[in-house]
Every structure is written in structure tokens, then in C-alpha cells.
N, C-alpha and C positions, 0 to 999 in steps of 0.2 A: 171940794176938789182935792185938798191936801190929804184928807183921810184915805183917798184912793191911791195915793202915790206910794205909801209905804208897803201895802200888800203887793202892789205890782212889782216893785223892786225886789222885795223879799221872795216873791214867787220865782223870779229869775234866779235869785241867789240859791234857793233851795233846790234848784234843778241840778246842781253840781254836787258830787260826792265821790267817795272812794269806792272802787269796785272790789270783787272777791280776790282773795290772795291764795297762792300756792307756795308751799314751803320749798326753799332751796337750801343746799348744804352750806354751812359756814362755821365760824368760830375755830380758828386754827389751834388755839390752846387746848380746847376740848378734844379736838381730833387727835392731837399728840398724846393726850392722856389715854384715849381709847387705844391707840396703837401700843402704848407702853403696857397697858393692862393685858392686851391680847398677847404681847410678847411674853409677859410673865406667865400667862396661862400656858402658852406653848412650851416654854422652857420647863415649867414645873411638870407638865404632862410627859415630856420626853425623858426627864430625869426619873420620874416615877415609873414610867414604862420600862426603862432600863433596869431599875431595881427589881421590878416584878419579873422580868425575864430571867435575871440571875437567880432569884429565889425559886422560880419554877424549874429552872435547869437543875439546881441543886436538889430540889424535891424529887424530880424524875430520876436523878442519878441514885439517890438514897433508896427510893422505892425499887429501882431495878436491882440494886445490890441486895436489898432485903429479900427480893423474890428469887434471885438466882444464886447468890453466894451460899456456899456450904459453911454455915456458922457452927463453931465448936462450943458455944456456950449460950445459955439463955440470957446471961447478962449482956453479951454483945448484941443480941437481937433486941433486947429492951432498950439499949442505948440508941440503936438505929431508929427504933420506933419513936423514941423521945425527940430525936433530932428532926424527924419528919413532922411530928406534931408542932414543934417549935417553928419550923419553916412555914407550915400552913398558917400558924397564928400570925407570923410576920406578913404573910401574903394578905390575910384578911385586914390587918391594920393598915397596910399600905393602900389597899383598895379603898378603905373607908376614908383615909386622909385625902386621897385624890378626889373622891366624890365631894367631900366638904370644901376643899380648896376651889374646885370648879364652881360650886354653888356660890361661894363667897365672891369670887372674881366675877362671876356672871351678874351678881347683884350690883357690884361696882360699875360694871359696863352699862347696865341699865340706868344707873344714876347719872352717868356721864352723858349717855344718849338723851336722857330727859333734859339735861342742862342745855345740850345743843339745840333741841327742839324749841326751848324757850327763847333762845337768843339768836337763832339763825335768821338771816334776811328772808323777806317774803317778796313775792312779785305782786304788784297791784296795778290797777289801771287808773291813771290820773289824767283827766281831761282828754280821754280817748287814746292815751298812749301808755304803753307798758313801762313800768319802772320798778326797780328793786330798792326796797327801803328796810330799815331796821324795824323789828316788831314793836319796840318801845316808841319809835318815831311814829309809826302808824297809829298806835293806840293813843298817843298824845294828840295827834291831829283829829282823830275821830271823837275824842272826848271833848275837844274844843268845839268841833262842829255840832256835837250833840247839845251843848249849852246854847248855841245860836238857835238851833231848831226848836229848842224848848222855850225860847223867848227870853232867856237870860242873856241879854245882849252885853251887859256890863261884864258878866262873868266870862262870856265868850271872848270879849275884847282882851281881857287879861290873859286868858288861856292861849289865845293865838299869839299875843305878844311874847309870852314865855316860850311858846313853840319856836317862834322866829329866832329868839335868842339862843335856844338850845340846839336848833338844827338850821344854821344859817345857809347851808348848802343843800338843803333837802329838795327832792323832786316836788314836794308839796309847796314850795315857796310861792309860786304864782297864786295858787289857791289861797294860801295864808294871807297874802296881800289883799285878795278879793274879800275875804271874810272879815279882815280887820276893818277895811273901808266900809263894808256893809254893816258892821256892828256900829261904827260911828254914825252912819246914816240912820240906823234904827234908833239910836240915842239922840237924833236930831242935832248932832254936831256936824253940820254940813261942810264947814271949812275943812275939818279933818277928813271927812268922807271924800271930798273932792281931791284933796292931796293924796290920799291913799289909793284911790282908783287911778289917778293920773300916774302915780308911781308904777302901777301894774302896766298901764298902757305904754309907758316909756321904756321900762326895763324888759317887758316881754311882749313886744308888738305883734308877734305871731300867735300868741296864746288864744285859744278859743273863748276865753272869758272877756277878751277886749271889748267886743260889742256891748256886753252887759255892763262893763265898767263905764264905757262912754255914756250909756243910757242913764246910769246912776249919777254920773257927773252932771248930765243935763238936768235930771230931776233935782239934785242938790242945789244947782245954780238957781233953778226956778224957785225952790223953796226959800232960798236965802235972798231973793229979790233981784237977782241978776238975770232978768228975762232975756236981755240981748245975748248974754253969754250962753244961756240955755239954748236959745235958738241956733246959735252957731254950732254948739256941740252936737245937738240933735241932728242938724242938717249934715254935719260932717260924718256922723254915724251912718246916716242914710246913704250918703255918697260913697263911703268906703265899704260898707257892709250891707248892700241893699237887700240881700236875700235872707238876712238873719232875722230870727224872731224879734230881736231887740229893735231892728229897724222899723218894724210895723208898729211897735209901741211908741217909737220916737215920732212917727208920722201922726199918730193919734195925739200925742202930747203937743206937737208943734201946732196943731189946729187950735188948741186951747190958748196958745201963747200969742196968737196974732191979734 
């Protein structure tokens, strides 16, 4: 009978997980960097455009003078042509510098944008409710859950404990309680499992994991020899959550405890 209890409890545990995520904007520091870079691009472009306009105006004036003026010497005409060529060269240099600067600043903007995408919060679904979490926070939780699902219960226990320490106010907190207690159960530390699941029930009485935590408390009590306590817990689960899947499993387990 005992060999059937662990798969039943773990099957309920494995039914919970994190949903898909969609990116939201975040990271004020990175956004300020982007605004600063964009301001620099705009300022450089305006300054360069003004210089280009001045050069083009001078070029047009010299070209007009060369075409219309009655010049009395070849030397004067050659001097005008030289000035025109110099202005045209300056125009080409300024246009090239502007293109290079725009490319460089564009690369910096892309770098900052990439930084934002790595650190911006994401929206996830936890126990049927939407929540916003840090990307590293989500990754840490999913990594710990992956250890549990792979059967590395000791590793999962450590990973979830570290998660709780690092993210004490996380929206994943009720789930972390559940998986820590479930890891204890899988490791047959029934006292710790009961304590962990009871903490979830007490702190988060409206959480949808409560029926399954009560079921696992009843299982752990039965496994540790407290059959009377197991009957009370399982009957309480049935009374409070009669329509839950856990309640049906509790009815089946109660029948074997009579």
C-alpha cells in the first residue's frame, strides 16, 4: 500500500507548474541610457545638419559667382574653383562622419535594448492567476521544479529553499512551500512534509494548492503511523473541499484506514 502513496501524491504535485510568459517593459536605468543615447543622436544630427546647410549655402554662392561674375583673371577663377572643391570635400567628410556616428550610436542602442530584454519583468500564470515576476526569479523557480520532476528530490529541496531565501516576497511563494513539502515527502521525511504543507495551509488558506497539501498531510500522517490524525485530516479535506480531485483520493485513502 505504501508504494502507491508516493506516486499518487507526486502526481498531484506534478499537476502544478508555471504558464507561458509575455514580456513587459522594465529596468529604469537601461531606459534612461536609451533616452540619453537617443538625445545624443538627435543633437549630433542637428549640429551636423546645420554645418551641411552652411557648407551647401557657401557652395551654391560660389558656384553662382563663378557662373555669373565677370572675372578679370584666370587666377581668380581658379581660386573660386579651388574653394568650391574644398567645400565639396568638407561636405563629403561631414556626410561620412554623420553616417558613422549614426551607425555607432545605433549599435549602442541595440546593446541597451538587448540588456532590457534580458532583465525586464515577465507576466506568468501561477495557480490560475496572472502575476509579474523577474526573469531570473522565474528561471530559478522553473529550475528547481525541473529537479523535482526529474526525481532529484534532494536537489529540488535545496533549490527551492534557496529560491525562498532569495525571493521571500515572490508570487511563487505558495508554490515553493508546496514543492518543498512535497520534496520532504518524497524523501520520506514525513514530519518535515507535514510541517511544510501545514505552513502552506495556514499562510495561504485560499490557495488552490490547499486541498492537495491537506491530502499530502493525511498521507504523511498515515505513513508515519498516525492513523487517527490521518483520518481527521482526510475527513476535514473532504468536508472543506468536497468537489476537489484531492477529496476523491482522500475518500479512497480513508477506506483503507478504517
